[in-house]
C-alpha positions, 0 to 999 in steps of 0.5 A: 586680467589675471585669473586669481585662481590660476595665479594661486596655482602657479604661486603654489608651484613656486613654493613647491619647487623651492620647498617653501611653506607659505610663512617662509616664502612670505619672509623671503620676498618680504611681505607679511605672512597674513597678506600671503595667506589672504592671497592664497585663500583667494580673499585678496588679489596680487598687487604689483608690488607683491609680484615684483617682489617675487620676480626680484627674489626668484629670477627664474620665475617668468613674469608672463608665466606667473601672470597668465600661464604663458611661458615656462617655469623655471625660465630657461634663459637665465644666465649668470649675468642676470642675477637679482643685483645686476640690472637687466640690459634695456634695449632701445627700439630700432630707429625708423629710417624711413620716417619723415621726422628728423632723427635729431629732433630729441627734446632739448636738455637744460643745464642749471640755468637761471632767469633770463638765460633759461627763458632765452634757451627755451625760446630758442628751441624748435619745439613749442613750450607746453608747460614750465614747472618751477620747483622751490626749495621748500618742496612746492612748485608752480606750473606756467602754461603759455597762452 
């Protein structure tokens, strides 16, 4: 759980570091000035959207430092490749070579198929079907659960 008082102190550190007042900071991250004012006064708690906007606009802010004070500010590992407009590389978890599950047991992918062809493709998989969801062009959907 985020301690709101400590979060406010860290937010003030960011404001001071960038020599911004509360109004300029709110404008820079794209939130209403009143919502920042309510947050700084302790009336409201920070939302996830608010935190993500800070991290997007100020990449030198470390998420763990902002939320609970661990880590450093400014972040020491910012590189030129990790700019706000460049997506961060997502690392895949290592493969467990010793597990008894087959490594190629990935869920099947289905191209656009219609009717019986799709049902035969689904039925031929080694996995058991949990639910089938049909999406209609009018935005509605139906779920079918096998008996």
